[in-house]
Backbone and ligand atoms as CSV (ligand in chain L), in Angstrom:
chain,resi,resn,atom,element,x,y,z
A,1,MET,N,N,129.607,100.895,156.083
A,1,MET,CA,C,128.272,100.270,156.405
A,1,MET,C,C,127.515,100.993,157.531
A,2,ALA,N,N,126.317,100.568,157.741
A,2,ALA,CA,C,125.562,101.227,158.794
A,2,ALA,C,C,126.214,100.996,160.177
A,3,ARG,N,N,126.340,102.010,160.905
A,3,ARG,CA,C,126.893,101.900,162.219
A,3,ARG,C,C,125.790,102.144,163.294
A,4,LEU,N,N,126.039,101.702,164.436
A,4,LEU,CA,C,125.176,101.912,165.624
A,4,LEU,C,C,123.854,101.177,165.541
A,5,LEU,N,N,123.140,101.364,164.380
A,5,LEU,CA,C,121.895,100.626,164.194
A,5,LEU,C,C,122.214,99.327,163.425
A,6,ASP,N,N,121.774,98.244,163.952
A,6,ASP,CA,C,121.970,96.971,163.276
A,6,ASP,C,C,120.807,96.757,162.403
A,7,ILE,N,N,120.927,96.943,161.058
A,7,ILE,CA,C,119.810,96.850,160.155
A,7,ILE,C,C,119.956,95.459,159.448
A,8,PRO,N,N,118.972,94.574,159.700
A,8,PRO,CA,C,119.052,93.228,159.062
A,8,PRO,C,C,118.872,93.301,157.554
A,9,GLN,N,N,119.314,92.250,156.879
A,9,GLN,CA,C,119.138,92.237,155.469
A,9,GLN,C,C,117.659,92.383,155.069
A,10,GLY,N,N,117.415,93.165,154.054
A,10,GLY,CA,C,116.072,93.451,153.728
A,10,GLY,C,C,115.725,94.895,154.212
A,11,GLY,N,N,116.521,95.428,155.070
A,11,GLY,CA,C,116.496,96.810,155.396
A,11,GLY,C,C,115.383,97.209,156.437
A,12,ILE,N,N,114.823,96.215,157.137
A,12,ILE,CA,C,113.804,96.564,158.105
A,12,ILE,C,C,114.501,96.994,159.412
A,13,VAL,N,N,114.240,98.175,159.834
A,13,VAL,CA,C,114.843,98.659,161.041
A,13,VAL,C,C,114.157,98.004,162.244
A,14,PRO,N,N,114.948,97.402,163.225
A,14,PRO,CA,C,114.332,96.730,164.329
A,14,PRO,C,C,113.756,97.754,165.309
A,15,GLY,N,N,112.463,97.870,165.350
A,15,GLY,CA,C,111.820,98.707,166.332
A,15,GLY,C,C,111.800,100.192,165.911
A,16,PRO,N,N,111.004,100.965,166.652
A,16,PRO,CA,C,110.943,102.408,166.305
A,16,PRO,C,C,112.165,103.187,166.712
A,17,LEU,N,N,112.492,104.251,165.957
A,17,LEU,CA,C,113.583,105.084,166.356
A,17,LEU,C,C,113.096,106.015,167.467
A,18,THR,N,N,113.945,106.348,168.416
A,18,THR,CA,C,113.551,107.369,169.331
A,18,THR,C,C,113.784,108.749,168.664
A,19,ALA,N,N,113.234,109.791,169.273
A,19,ALA,CA,C,113.409,111.132,168.690
A,19,ALA,C,C,114.882,111.455,168.638
A,20,PHE,N,N,115.609,110.945,169.618
A,20,PHE,CA,C,117.062,111.223,169.621
A,20,PHE,C,C,117.734,110.530,168.428
A,21,ASP,N,N,117.348,109.216,168.198
A,21,ASP,CA,C,117.874,108.504,167.044
A,21,ASP,C,C,117.550,109.227,165.750
A,22,ALA,N,N,116.268,109.618,165.649
A,22,ALA,CA,C,115.769,110.186,164.379
A,22,ALA,C,C,116.596,111.410,163.987
A,23,ALA,N,N,116.951,112.250,164.980
A,23,ALA,CA,C,117.710,113.447,164.706
A,23,ALA,C,C,119.077,113.117,164.118
A,24,ARG,N,N,119.544,111.912,164.298
A,24,ARG,CA,C,120.839,111.548,163.902
A,24,ARG,C,C,120.907,110.777,162.590
A,25,VAL,N,N,119.684,110.390,162.092
A,25,VAL,CA,C,119.641,109.558,160.903
A,25,VAL,C,C,120.071,110.233,159.694
A,26,ARG,N,N,120.936,109.596,158.929
A,26,ARG,CA,C,121.255,110.096,157.589
A,26,ARG,C,C,120.970,108.957,156.647
A,27,ILE,N,N,120.173,109.221,155.637
A,27,ILE,CA,C,119.766,108.183,154.656
A,27,ILE,C,C,120.680,108.296,153.484
A,28,THR,N,N,121.394,107.259,153.131
A,28,THR,CA,C,122.297,107.249,152.001
A,28,THR,C,C,121.769,106.264,150.929
A,29,ALA,N,N,121.478,106.772,149.748
A,29,ALA,CA,C,121.031,105.835,148.641
A,29,ALA,C,C,122.298,105.436,147.937
A,30,ILE,N,N,122.487,104.156,147.796
A,30,ILE,CA,C,123.621,103.675,146.994
A,30,ILE,C,C,123.074,102.960,145.751
A,31,ASP,N,N,123.770,103.154,144.621
A,31,ASP,CA,C,123.279,102.508,143.451
A,31,ASP,C,C,123.557,101.078,143.493
A,32,GLU,N,N,122.659,100.287,142.923
A,32,GLU,CA,C,122.821,98.819,142.893
A,32,GLU,C,C,124.102,98.513,142.175
A,33,GLY,N,N,124.866,97.645,142.752
A,33,GLY,CA,C,126.143,97.333,142.029
A,33,GLY,C,C,127.291,98.084,142.596
A,34,GLU,N,N,127.032,99.213,143.303
A,34,GLU,CA,C,128.104,100.023,143.910
A,34,GLU,C,C,128.725,99.090,144.954
A,35,LYS,N,N,130.081,99.112,144.985
A,35,LYS,CA,C,130.758,98.207,145.941
A,35,LYS,C,C,131.594,99.076,146.934
A,36,GLY,N,N,131.994,98.376,147.937
A,36,GLY,CA,C,132.953,98.927,148.884
A,36,GLY,C,C,132.413,99.768,149.956
A,37,ASP,N,N,133.206,100.628,150.471
A,37,ASP,CA,C,132.823,101.412,151.699
A,37,ASP,C,C,131.939,102.562,151.364
A,38,ASP,N,N,130.792,102.564,151.984
A,38,ASP,CA,C,129.855,103.683,151.711
A,38,ASP,C,C,129.908,104.664,152.907
A,39,ASP,N,N,130.899,104.578,153.744
A,39,ASP,CA,C,131.009,105.414,154.899
A,39,ASP,C,C,131.573,106.719,154.429
A,40,GLU,N,N,130.865,107.809,154.686
A,40,GLU,CA,C,131.271,109.120,154.175
A,40,GLU,C,C,132.372,109.746,155.049
A,41,GLY,N,N,132.694,109.069,156.190
A,41,GLY,CA,C,133.746,109.594,157.037
A,41,GLY,C,C,133.415,110.951,157.613
A,42,ASP,N,N,132.259,110.913,158.316
A,42,ASP,CA,C,131.752,112.177,158.877
A,42,ASP,C,C,132.317,112.344,160.314
A,43,GLY,N,N,133.213,111.484,160.697
A,43,GLY,CA,C,133.716,111.597,162.107
A,43,GLY,C,C,132.926,110.743,163.060
A,44,GLY,N,N,131.731,110.360,162.663
A,44,GLY,CA,C,131.012,109.405,163.404
A,44,GLY,C,C,130.488,109.865,164.770
A,45,ALA,N,N,130.330,111.166,164.919
A,45,ALA,CA,C,129.850,111.698,166.191
A,45,ALA,C,C,128.315,111.394,166.400
A,46,GLY,N,N,128.037,110.205,166.703
A,46,GLY,CA,C,126.623,109.818,166.935
A,46,GLY,C,C,125.810,109.714,165.690
A,47,GLN,N,N,126.469,109.726,164.468
A,47,GLN,CA,C,125.678,109.624,163.258
A,47,GLN,C,C,125.207,108.263,163.008
A,48,ILE,N,N,123.905,108.107,162.696
A,48,ILE,CA,C,123.359,106.802,162.270
A,48,ILE,C,C,123.165,106.802,160.709
A,49,ASP,N,N,123.758,105.815,160.078
A,49,ASP,CA,C,123.628,105.732,158.596
A,49,ASP,C,C,122.501,104.720,158.326
A,50,LEU,N,N,121.481,105.144,157.622
A,50,LEU,CA,C,120.504,104.189,157.041
A,50,LEU,C,C,120.873,104.086,155.581
A,51,VAL,N,N,121.308,102.905,155.160
A,51,VAL,CA,C,121.690,102.760,153.827
A,51,VAL,C,C,120.590,102.111,153.021
A,52,THR,N,N,120.121,102.726,151.988
A,52,THR,CA,C,119.034,102.153,151.161
A,52,THR,C,C,119.647,101.836,149.794
A,53,LYS,N,N,118.989,100.924,149.067
A,53,LYS,CA,C,119.511,100.599,147.741
A,53,LYS,C,C,118.570,101.214,146.704
A,54,THR,N,N,119.068,101.741,145.612
A,54,THR,CA,C,118.172,102.156,144.558
A,54,THR,C,C,118.508,101.252,143.371
A,55,ARG,N,N,117.450,101.013,142.551
A,55,ARG,CA,C,117.739,100.178,141.391
A,55,ARG,C,C,118.304,101.031,140.314
A,56,ALA,N,N,119.345,100.437,139.612
A,56,ALA,CA,C,119.898,101.148,138.455
A,56,ALA,C,C,118.829,101.307,137.382
A,57,LYS,N,N,118.045,100.230,137.154
A,57,LYS,CA,C,117.044,100.206,136.143
A,57,LYS,C,C,115.726,99.956,136.882
A,58,PRO,N,N,114.938,100.993,137.127
A,58,PRO,CA,C,113.601,100.729,137.759
A,58,PRO,C,C,112.769,99.803,136.935
A,59,LYS,N,N,112.181,98.847,137.599
A,59,LYS,CA,C,111.302,97.928,136.830
A,59,LYS,C,C,109.950,98.527,136.592
A,60,LYS,N,N,109.408,98.207,135.400
A,60,LYS,CA,C,108.025,98.667,135.050
A,60,LYS,C,C,107.081,97.933,136.040
A,61,PRO,N,N,106.089,98.577,136.557
A,61,PRO,CA,C,105.157,97.926,137.461
A,61,PRO,C,C,104.449,96.831,136.627
A,62,SER,N,N,104.286,95.599,137.200
A,62,SER,CA,C,103.648,94.570,136.404
A,62,SER,C,C,102.156,94.855,136.209
A,63,GLN,N,N,101.599,94.331,135.143
A,63,GLN,CA,C,100.321,94.602,134.684
A,63,GLN,C,C,99.367,93.456,135.062
A,64,PHE,N,N,98.132,93.774,135.321
A,64,PHE,CA,C,97.091,92.741,135.672
A,64,PHE,C,C,95.950,92.869,134.828
A,65,LYS,N,N,95.373,91.715,134.298
A,65,LYS,CA,C,94.157,91.664,133.593
A,65,LYS,C,C,92.994,91.663,134.591
A,66,VAL,N,N,92.004,92.495,134.270
A,66,VAL,CA,C,90.737,92.349,135.116
A,66,VAL,C,C,89.810,91.499,134.237
A,67,LEU,N,N,89.412,90.357,134.786
A,67,LEU,CA,C,88.554,89.391,134.061
A,67,LEU,C,C,87.140,89.408,134.602
A,68,MET,N,N,86.162,89.305,133.672
A,68,MET,CA,C,84.784,89.219,134.026
A,68,MET,C,C,84.336,87.814,133.757
A,69,LEU,N,N,83.576,87.193,134.676
A,69,LEU,CA,C,83.135,85.824,134.546
A,69,LEU,C,C,81.644,85.762,134.195
A,70,ASN,N,N,81.262,84.732,133.438
A,70,ASN,CA,C,79.866,84.586,133.105
A,70,ASN,C,C,79.114,83.995,134.288
A,71,ASP,N,N,77.867,84.246,134.315
A,71,ASP,CA,C,76.942,83.493,135.236
A,71,ASP,C,C,75.592,83.440,134.544
A,72,ASP,N,N,74.652,82.709,135.148
A,72,ASP,CA,C,73.352,82.510,134.452
A,72,ASP,C,C,72.300,83.528,134.872
A,73,TYR,N,N,72.626,84.435,135.812
A,73,TYR,CA,C,71.595,85.317,136.455
A,73,TYR,C,C,71.735,86.770,136.219
A,74,THR,N,N,72.976,87.253,136.098
A,74,THR,CA,C,73.205,88.739,135.957
A,74,THR,C,C,72.608,89.134,134.624
A,75,PRO,N,N,71.743,90.153,134.531
A,75,PRO,CA,C,71.179,90.571,133.274
A,75,PRO,C,C,72.237,91.152,132.381
A,76,MET,N,N,72.124,90.920,131.041
A,76,MET,CA,C,73.086,91.414,130.055
A,76,MET,C,C,73.237,92.917,130.182
A,77,GLU,N,N,72.111,93.657,130.374
A,77,GLU,CA,C,72.118,95.097,130.410
A,77,GLU,C,C,72.951,95.602,131.623
A,78,PHE,N,N,72.957,94.822,132.728
A,78,PHE,CA,C,73.758,95.220,133.858
A,78,PHE,C,C,75.221,95.092,133.596
A,79,VAL,N,N,75.619,94.006,132.929
A,79,VAL,CA,C,77.044,93.807,132.561
A,79,VAL,C,C,77.546,94.892,131.634
A,80,VAL,N,N,76.695,95.271,130.719
A,80,VAL,CA,C,76.978,96.348,129.765
A,80,VAL,C,C,77.168,97.664,130.560
A,81,LEU,N,N,76.278,97.951,131.541
A,81,LEU,CA,C,76.389,99.185,132.322
A,81,LEU,C,C,77.768,99.113,133.074
A,82,VAL,N,N,78.112,97.996,133.654
A,82,VAL,CA,C,79.316,97.858,134.448
A,82,VAL,C,C,80.589,98.161,133.493
A,83,LEU,N,N,80.532,97.598,132.320
A,83,LEU,CA,C,81.668,97.802,131.407
A,83,LEU,C,C,81.768,99.287,130.963
A,84,LYS,N,N,80.663,99.944,130.805
A,84,LYS,CA,C,80.676,101.357,130.446
A,84,LYS,C,C,81.138,102.214,131.657
A,85,ARG,N,N,80.609,101.917,132.812
A,85,ARG,CA,C,80.894,102.755,133.990
A,85,ARG,C,C,82.351,102.570,134.536
A,86,PHE,N,N,82.797,101.399,134.635
A,86,PHE,CA,C,84.081,101.206,135.308
A,86,PHE,C,C,85.259,100.973,134.315
A,87,PHE,N,N,84.937,100.692,133.105
A,87,PHE,CA,C,86.034,100.403,132.140
A,87,PHE,C,C,85.977,101.330,130.942
A,88,ARG,N,N,85.183,102.384,131.042
A,88,ARG,CA,C,85.050,103.487,130.070
A,88,ARG,C,C,84.935,102.952,128.620
A,89,MET,N,N,84.077,101.907,128.477
A,89,MET,CA,C,83.770,101.427,127.158
A,89,MET,C,C,82.511,102.126,126.607
A,90,ASP,N,N,82.440,102.286,125.270
A,90,ASP,CA,C,81.248,102.778,124.691
A,90,ASP,C,C,80.220,101.606,124.609
A,91,MET,N,N,79.038,101.945,124.120
A,91,MET,CA,C,77.922,100.952,124.034
A,91,MET,C,C,78.339,99.729,123.173
A,92,GLU,N,N,78.973,100.022,122.069
A,92,GLU,CA,C,79.351,98.942,121.134
A,92,GLU,C,C,80.380,98.033,121.679
A,93,GLN,N,N,81.448,98.584,122.246
A,93,GLN,CA,C,82.532,97.793,122.870
A,93,GLN,C,C,82.024,96.985,124.058
A,94,ALA,N,N,81.238,97.682,124.888
A,94,ALA,CA,C,80.719,96.994,126.126
A,94,ALA,C,C,79.817,95.849,125.665
A,95,THR,N,N,79.026,95.975,124.650
A,95,THR,CA,C,78.133,94.928,124.179
A,95,THR,C,C,78.936,93.758,123.675
A,96,GLN,N,N,79.975,94.045,122.899
A,96,GLN,CA,C,80.883,92.978,122.386
A,96,GLN,C,C,81.546,92.215,123.473
A,97,VAL,N,N,82.059,92.894,124.465
A,97,VAL,CA,C,82.781,92.215,125.588
A,97,VAL,C,C,81.790,91.336,126.355
A,98,MET,N,N,80.576,91.892,126.631
A,98,MET,CA,C,79.576,91.200,127.411
A,98,MET,C,C,79.153,89.939,126.677
A,99,LEU,N,N,78.969,90.001,125.411
A,99,LEU,CA,C,78.595,88.826,124.587
A,99,LEU,C,C,79.718,87.796,124.552
A,100,HIS,N,N,81.020,88.291,124.491
A,100,HIS,CA,C,82.122,87.362,124.505
A,100,HIS,C,C,82.089,86.587,125.842
A,101,VAL,N,N,81.913,87.318,126.918
A,101,VAL,CA,C,81.914,86.657,128.254
A,101,VAL,C,C,80.715,85.647,128.347
A,102,HIS,N,N,79.603,86.083,127.828
A,102,HIS,CA,C,78.395,85.245,127.881
A,102,HIS,C,C,78.591,83.949,127.076
A,103,GLN,N,N,79.289,84.049,125.963
A,103,GLN,CA,C,79.486,82.878,125.135
A,103,GLN,C,C,80.658,82.041,125.427
A,104,ARG,N,N,81.787,82.693,125.951
A,104,ARG,CA,C,83.040,81.927,126.211
A,104,ARG,C,C,83.292,81.708,127.694
A,105,GLY,N,N,82.547,82.380,128.547
A,105,GLY,CA,C,82.669,82.091,130.038
A,105,GLY,C,C,83.591,83.095,130.729
A,106,VAL,N,N,84.443,83.732,130.015
A,106,VAL,CA,C,85.353,84.732,130.667
A,106,VAL,C,C,85.877,85.685,129.614
A,107,GLY,N,N,86.149,86.947,130.042
A,107,GLY,CA,C,86.702,87.940,129.102
A,107,GLY,C,C,87.465,89.047,129.838
A,108,VAL,N,N,88.289,89.686,129.094
A,108,VAL,CA,C,89.157,90.798,129.673
A,108,VAL,C,C,88.466,92.098,129.538
A,109,CYS,N,N,88.338,92.756,130.675
A,109,CYS,CA,C,87.735,94.091,130.724
A,109,CYS,C,C,88.773,95.142,130.507
A,110,GLY,N,N,90.046,94.906,130.909
A,110,GLY,CA,C,91.138,95.925,130.795
A,110,GLY,C,C,92.331,95.346,131.482
A,111,ILE,N,N,93.457,96.040,131.207
A,111,ILE,CA,C,94.824,95.656,131.809
A,111,ILE,C,C,95.361,96.884,132.497
A,112,TYR,N,N,95.745,96.778,133.755
A,112,TYR,CA,C,96.166,97.917,134.541
A,112,TYR,C,C,97.252,97.471,135.523
A,113,PRO,N,N,97.953,98.461,136.129
A,113,PRO,CA,C,98.877,98.170,137.251
A,113,PRO,C,C,98.049,97.572,138.381
A,114,TYR,N,N,98.690,96.832,139.302
A,114,TYR,CA,C,97.996,96.018,140.305
A,114,TYR,C,C,96.977,96.868,141.020
A,115,GLU,N,N,97.379,97.991,141.610
A,115,GLU,CA,C,96.407,98.766,142.532
A,115,GLU,C,C,95.175,99.233,141.778
A,116,ILE,N,N,95.335,99.603,140.514
A,116,ILE,CA,C,94.144,100.074,139.748
A,116,ILE,C,C,93.274,98.874,139.367
A,117,ALA,N,N,93.887,97.746,139.012
A,117,ALA,CA,C,93.137,96.517,138.695
A,117,ALA,C,C,92.340,96.113,139.974
A,118,GLU,N,N,93.006,96.142,141.085
A,118,GLU,CA,C,92.339,95.684,142.354
A,118,GLU,C,C,91.145,96.595,142.669
A,119,THR,N,N,91.353,97.891,142.444
A,119,THR,CA,C,90.223,98.897,142.692
A,119,THR,C,C,89.091,98.592,141.794
A,120,LYS,N,N,89.371,98.346,140.512
A,120,LYS,CA,C,88.245,98.063,139.534
A,120,LYS,C,C,87.461,96.792,140.010
A,121,VAL,N,N,88.201,95.714,140.343
A,121,VAL,CA,C,87.558,94.498,140.765
A,121,VAL,C,C,86.631,94.831,141.986
A,122,ASN,N,N,87.146,95.553,142.946
A,122,ASN,CA,C,86.342,95.843,144.131
A,122,ASN,C,C,85.107,96.733,143.774
A,123,GLN,N,N,85.313,97.685,142.867
A,123,GLN,CA,C,84.188,98.527,142.460
A,123,GLN,C,C,83.089,97.734,141.766
A,124,VAL,N,N,83.523,96.798,140.892
A,124,VAL,CA,C,82.521,95.949,140.161
A,124,VAL,C,C,81.816,95.054,141.147
A,125,MET,N,N,82.599,94.393,142.039
A,125,MET,CA,C,81.967,93.443,142.951
A,125,MET,C,C,80.995,94.183,143.943
A,126,ASP,N,N,81.393,95.338,144.384
A,126,ASP,CA,C,80.486,96.134,145.281
A,126,ASP,C,C,79.237,96.515,144.590
A,127,PHE,N,N,79.383,96.994,143.334
A,127,PHE,CA,C,78.203,97.490,142.525
A,127,PHE,C,C,77.276,96.330,142.282
A,128,ALA,N,N,77.860,95.182,141.949
A,128,ALA,CA,C,76.997,93.983,141.655
A,128,ALA,C,C,76.281,93.569,142.923
A,129,ARG,N,N,76.972,93.529,144.069
A,129,ARG,CA,C,76.395,93.131,145.332
A,129,ARG,C,C,75.226,94.076,145.725
A,130,GLN,N,N,75.500,95.383,145.572
A,130,GLN,CA,C,74.460,96.399,145.872
A,130,GLN,C,C,73.188,96.185,145.069
A,131,ASN,N,N,73.396,95.612,143.827
A,131,ASN,CA,C,72.207,95.401,142.967
A,131,ASN,C,C,71.794,93.928,142.988
A,132,GLN,N,N,72.308,93.181,143.894
A,132,GLN,CA,C,71.957,91.811,144.168
A,132,GLN,C,C,72.099,90.879,142.915
A,133,HIS,N,N,73.242,91.144,142.183
A,133,HIS,CA,C,73.599,90.278,141.070
A,133,HIS,C,C,74.828,89.417,141.460
A,134,PRO,N,N,74.931,88.248,140.978
A,134,PRO,CA,C,76.098,87.405,141.341
A,134,PRO,C,C,77.349,87.561,140.496
A,135,LEU,N,N,77.326,88.645,139.710
A,135,LEU,CA,C,78.465,88.915,138.768
A,135,LEU,C,C,79.844,88.843,139.497
A,136,GLN,N,N,80.765,88.104,138.904
A,136,GLN,CA,C,82.096,87.994,139.465
A,136,GLN,C,C,83.152,88.540,138.552
A,137,CYS,N,N,84.138,89.136,139.188
A,137,CYS,CA,C,85.228,89.782,138.503
A,137,CYS,C,C,86.454,89.403,139.252
A,138,THR,N,N,87.610,89.227,138.517
A,138,THR,CA,C,88.817,88.778,139.205
A,138,THR,C,C,90.032,89.351,138.465
A,139,LEU,N,N,91.239,89.096,139.118
A,139,LEU,CA,C,92.559,89.583,138.582
A,139,LEU,C,C,93.399,88.494,138.108
A,140,GLU,N,N,94.196,88.705,137.078
A,140,GLU,CA,C,95.175,87.724,136.643
A,140,GLU,C,C,96.400,88.463,136.119
A,141,LYS,N,N,97.596,87.978,136.509
A,141,LYS,CA,C,98.822,88.636,136.014
A,141,LYS,C,C,98.847,88.584,134.504
A,142,ALA,N,N,99.135,89.761,133.885
A,142,ALA,CA,C,99.084,89.847,132.420
A,142,ALA,C,C,100.310,89.144,131.811
L,1,TYC,N1,N,74.859,85.053,131.057
L,1,TYC,C1,C,74.104,86.207,131.468
L,1,TYC,C2,C,72.674,86.085,130.955
L,1,TYC,O1,O,72.409,85.265,130.143
L,1,TYC,C3,C,74.754,87.509,130.982
L,1,TYC,C4,C,76.128,87.723,131.497
L,1,TYC,C5,C,77.102,88.125,130.594
L,1,TYC,C6,C,76.363,87.580,132.859
L,1,TYC,C7,C,78.367,88.375,131.103
L,1,TYC,C8,C,77.672,87.799,133.337
L,1,TYC,O2,O,79.864,88.520,132.900
L,1,TYC,C9,C,78.676,88.247,132.425
L,1,TYC,N2,N,71.805,86.928,131.577
């Protein structure tokens, strides 16, 4: 196990390493499920082991729906423009989705990994604000 540095569960190193510490750090990735002694027996002359875990089966990043909400004031043409610009829809698809939101109250613009979905929401909200429309867009786990 890790020697010299006491690394709490969760692997957060307490405080910054000094330049002297950093020169001695060896990072060892152990496979999840690997048991027993991970000490490589290097003689221990001032060696600091940082032990990290790797997943045997990396998880797929979870997906998020970007939802568009209806309101009474944003012009239909503006919503269509947003769907074309930020969600790469053509005129026909953008019009369909806009009408769906207009009639049902909410609709899906697309499904993306979290960071992309969050960026799209921010882009739509910024663009709506710049144009003084109350259009709202949000995220939901897919
Ligand atoms: N309901 C709006 C109107 O009648 C149009 C609209 C559609 C607004 C979809 C927002 O997400 C929206 N002008």
